[in-house]
C-alpha positions as CSV (number, residue, x, y, z in Angstrom):
1,M,83.4,-104.8,67.4
2,A,81.5,-101.5,66.9
3,I,79.6,-102.9,64.0
4,L,78.5,-106.0,66.0
5,A,77.6,-103.8,69.0
6,R,75.2,-101.8,66.9
7,R,73.6,-104.9,65.5
8,R,73.3,-107.0,68.7
9,T,69.7,-107.8,69.5
10,G,70.1,-108.7,73.2
11,N,69.9,-106.3,76.1
12,V,73.0,-107.7,77.8
13,Q,76.1,-105.7,77.0
14,S,79.4,-106.8,78.5
15,H,81.4,-104.2,80.4
16,H,84.6,-105.3,78.6
17,A,85.3,-106.3,75.0
18,P,85.4,-110.1,74.5
19,G,88.6,-111.7,73.4
20,A,87.0,-113.3,70.4
21,V,83.8,-113.5,68.4
22,G,82.6,-116.5,66.4
23,L,79.9,-116.0,63.8
24,V,77.5,-118.8,62.7
25,Q,74.7,-118.5,60.2
26,G,71.8,-120.7,59.2
27,A,68.1,-121.4,59.5
28,L,66.5,-120.0,62.7
29,V,65.8,-123.4,64.2
30,D,69.4,-124.5,63.6
31,M,70.7,-121.2,65.2
32,I,68.6,-121.8,68.3
33,T,70.2,-125.2,68.6
34,A,73.7,-123.8,67.9
35,A,73.3,-121.2,70.6
36,D,72.2,-123.9,73.1
37,V,75.1,-126.2,72.2
38,A,77.6,-123.3,72.3
39,E,76.5,-122.0,75.7
40,K,76.6,-125.5,77.2
41,A,80.1,-126.2,75.8
42,A,81.8,-123.1,77.1
43,Q,81.5,-119.8,79.1
44,V,80.2,-117.8,76.1
45,E,77.5,-115.3,75.5
46,V,75.4,-115.9,72.3
47,E,73.3,-113.2,70.6
48,E,71.4,-112.9,67.4
49,I,72.8,-110.3,65.0
50,R,70.2,-108.2,63.3
51,G,70.3,-108.0,59.5
52,I,68.2,-108.1,56.4
53,C,68.5,-111.4,54.6
54,P,66.1,-112.3,51.8
55,Q,66.8,-116.0,52.3
56,H,65.8,-115.7,55.9
57,V,69.2,-116.8,57.2
58,T,69.8,-116.0,60.9
59,L,73.3,-114.9,62.2
60,I,74.4,-115.5,65.7
61,A,77.6,-114.2,67.4
62,I,79.4,-116.2,70.1
63,F,81.3,-113.8,72.4
64,G,83.9,-114.9,74.9
65,T,87.6,-115.6,75.4
66,I,89.5,-117.1,72.5
67,A,89.6,-120.5,74.1
68,D,85.9,-120.5,75.0
69,V,84.7,-119.3,71.6
70,D,87.0,-121.9,70.0
71,A,85.5,-124.7,72.2
72,A,81.9,-123.5,71.5
73,L,82.5,-123.4,67.7
74,K,84.0,-126.9,67.8
75,A,81.0,-128.2,69.7
76,V,78.6,-126.6,67.3
77,T,80.5,-128.0,64.3
78,E,80.6,-131.5,65.8
79,F,76.9,-131.4,66.6
80,F,75.9,-130.5,63.1
81,N,78.4,-132.8,61.4
82,S,77.4,-135.9,63.4
């Protein structure tokens, strides 16, 4: 969690540690869509994780309870596999 905390790009910092973190990576446009789908599917907080990627891949983290992160990841997977 400390590694992710240092690499989070958002200004919103939760006062307590989330129960789970889901990581998703892909093209920027897909990660914007994934973040939207995740936040609409469950009570989660989605943030971009900073990094250096020569292939221009973007990484997002989905923070929340285990059940909410699971629901968000399932919704993202279903969206991109349909």
